[in-house]
C-alpha positions, 0 to 999 in steps of 0.5 A, spaced: 432 500 484 436 493 482 441 491 488 447 487 486 448 484 493 456 481 494 457 477 500 463 478 503 468 474 507 472 479 511 478 475 515 484 479 519 480 486 520 481 486 528 487 489 527 488 496 525 488 496 518 482 492 517 478 495 521 478 502 519 481 503 512 477 497 510 471 495 513 469 502 517 471 507 510 471 503 505 465 497 506 461 500 511 462 507 508 460 505 501 453 501 505 453 507 507 453 511 501 447 506 499 452 502 495 457 503 489 452 507 483 451 503 476 449 509 471 442 511 474 438 504 476 442 500 479 448 499 485 451 494 487 451 493 495 458 489 499 455 484 505 460 483 510 460 477 514 466 478 520 471 473 521 476 470 524 479 466 530 477 471 536 470 471 536 471 477 542 473 481 538 469 479 533 462 481 537 466 487 539 467 489 532 461 487 530 457 490 536 462 497 535 458 499 527 450 495 528 452 488 528 455 485 522 454 478 522 461 475 524 463 468 525 469 463 527 467 458 522 472 459 515 472 453 513 464 453 512 464 460 509 469 458 504 461 454 502 456 458 502 455 460 496 451 467 499 459 469 499 463 470 493 469 474 496 473 472 500 477 479 502 483 478 507 488 481 512 490 478 516 499 476 518 502 475 512 504 469 514 498 467 515 495 469 508 498 464 502 494 458 506 488 462 507 487 465 500 489 458 497 483 455 501 478 461 498 481 459 491 480 452 491 472 454 493 471 458 487 471 465 491 473 472 488 479 474 491 481 481 494 487 481 499 491 486 502 498 486 501 504 483 500 499 477 498 505 473 501 511 471 504 516 470 498 515 471 491 514 464 488 507 464 493 504 470 490 505 468 484 502 460 486 496 465 488 496 468 481 497 462 477 491 459 482 487 464 481 487 464 473 486 457 473 481 457 477 477 464 472 476 466 479 476 474 478 482 477 482 486 483 486 490 486 492 491 493 495 494 498 491 491 503 495 496 509 494 495 510 487 488 513 490 492 518 494 489 525 492 498 528 492 499 521 487 494 522 483 495 530 482 502 527 480 499 523 475 495 528 472 502 533 472 506 527 469 500 526 463 499 533 461 507 533 459 509 539 465 516 535 466 518 534 460 523 528 460 522 526 468 530 525 471 529 523 479 525 521 484 526 522 491 522 517 496 521 519 503 517 514 508 517 514 514 517 517 522 519 516 529 516 508 532 516 509 539 521 504 542 515 503 548 520 505 553 517 513 554 511 512 551 507 505 547 509 505 541 503 506 535 506 499 530 505 493 533 512 489 535 511 483 530 513 490 524 520 489 528 520 481 530 523 477 521 521 470 525 513 474 524 513 476 518 516 483 520 520 489 515 520 495 514 522 492 506 517 486 505 512 491 507 514 498 503 518 495 497 511 493 495 509 499 495 514 503 492 513 498 487 507 498 484 508 506 485 515 506 481 511 501 475 504 506 474 508 513 474 514 512 472 515 505 468 516 499 469 522 497 475 528 493 472 534 493 477 534 494 485 540 496 490 538 496 496 540 497 503 537 494 510 539 496 517 536 495 524 536 501 527 533 500 534 536 493 537 530 492 543 523 495 543 517 493 548 511 490 546 504 490 548 505 486 554 509 491 556 516 486 556 523 488 552 524 484 546 529 483 542 529 487 534 530 482 528 528 485 523 529 491 519 526 499 520 530 502 516 531 501 509 535 505 503 533 504 496 534 505 489 531 502 483 532 504 475 525 502 471 526 501 463 525 509 462 532 510 464 529 513 471 533 513 478 528 512 483 530 513 490 526 512 497 528 513 504 523 508 508 525 508 516 521 507 522 527 511 525 527 518 523 523 525 524 519 528 519 522 535 517 517 534 511 510 536 508 508 529 510 510 521 511 511 520 505 513 526 499 515 525 493 520 529 490 519 528 482 525 532 477 524 534 470 528 538 465 522 543 465 520 542 471 519 539 478 513 536 483 513 535 491 507 530 492 505 528 500 498 525 501 493 529 500 497 536 496 502 536 490 507 542 489 510 545 483 516 550 481 516 550 473 522 551 470 520 559 468 520 560 476 526 556 478 532 560 482 538 561 479 544 559 486 550 561 487 554 557 492 557 561 497 557 559 504 560 565 507 553 569 507 546 567 508 543 564 502 537 571 500 534 565 497 528 562 501 528 556 498 520 553 499 518 560 496 515 560 489 512 552 489 505 553 489 500 547 490 496 544 484 489 545 485 484 541 488 479 540 483 474 535 485 473 532 492 478 525 493 475 519 496 478 514 501 484 511 498 482 504 499 474 506 499 475 508 491 480 501 488 474 497 493 468 500 489 472 498 482 474 491 485 467 491 486 464 492 479 469 488 477 467 482 480 459 484 479 460 488 472 466 484 469 470 491 468 478 492 468 481 491 473 489 490 472 492 491 480 492 483 480 495 479 484 499 477 479 501 485 479 502 484 488 506 478 485 512 484 483 513 487 489 514 482 493 519 479 488 521 487 488 522 485 496 525 479 496 530 481 491 532 488 495 533 483 502 538 480 496 541 486 494 542 489 502 545 481 503 550 481 496 550 489 497 550 489 490 545 491 484 541 486 482 537 485 476 529 484 476 526 478 472 520 477 469 516 473 475 515 467 469 
């Protein structure tokens, strides 16, 4: 069997997301399954090396997964022809410089989001990658979640009729560290370190909306820092300077209203940590991370407003689930496999750095809308 080996520099995978989703559940899972199959006679095999600044953390991660190669010398690796792909999952503020160096070294680029701190930097990276002729992509994992793929199937088959609106609810209660340890790192709540839920989540909502409901054309956003103080990883109290909640409304070129609430200060009483309710003239659906519930127009109850009696309608009834007719792999792994095919076989890959720059642009305009307390149009990036 022919084997196409792709050397990958994995920078920043000692963090939670990098370790769990990109290293263990994507790259190592692909290796465990024998690579990405190409027909019946060939495979693409990723060959990773871990890179970072802390040798002890790298060694611990390497030992945990069976002795993966690691190095603290990124400059040397960028010169090594064995590694044709550079992946970045560092803090956002460190990404622009590192990705820029990798592009200059002729490496193909795959990058976590946000790809840069500003849309100007993000677009600059896209331009530089295109000019250098290197293949490039950005993580847009939520497109491959089972619930979102079921929702996309409903859209493609005309279940909704005319889509009217989308309501997104995302978030959960992140503990402050006082009574229980926080489940997110403290930098998320410091603007000076690149934190903030607007910059984190509006990037996701941009590619979700663009790929499902039409291109985003305008935004109105209100941010908030609901929790003023938290306790960091060392037990020290600090002031929160970044937004921990965002309430954003977006319009698309299909005239669909999309409203997304994003919060790390909300207790969950819904089916999942992320739910999207899509309402159309012929039916509605509620998609979570894995499941998708539907209510066709013919099954819609007819409520009458009467607050003086208990409602005779049980509104959680009559929402059957879209059947799971296939096996759904890890969303990050699916996109990694597509990118590896793009690198090895030159297959199309439309989730590029340029597409990712649109997400950074929406986050920027969301912050600006909050400051100006007004709707803002979204111009073309170029």
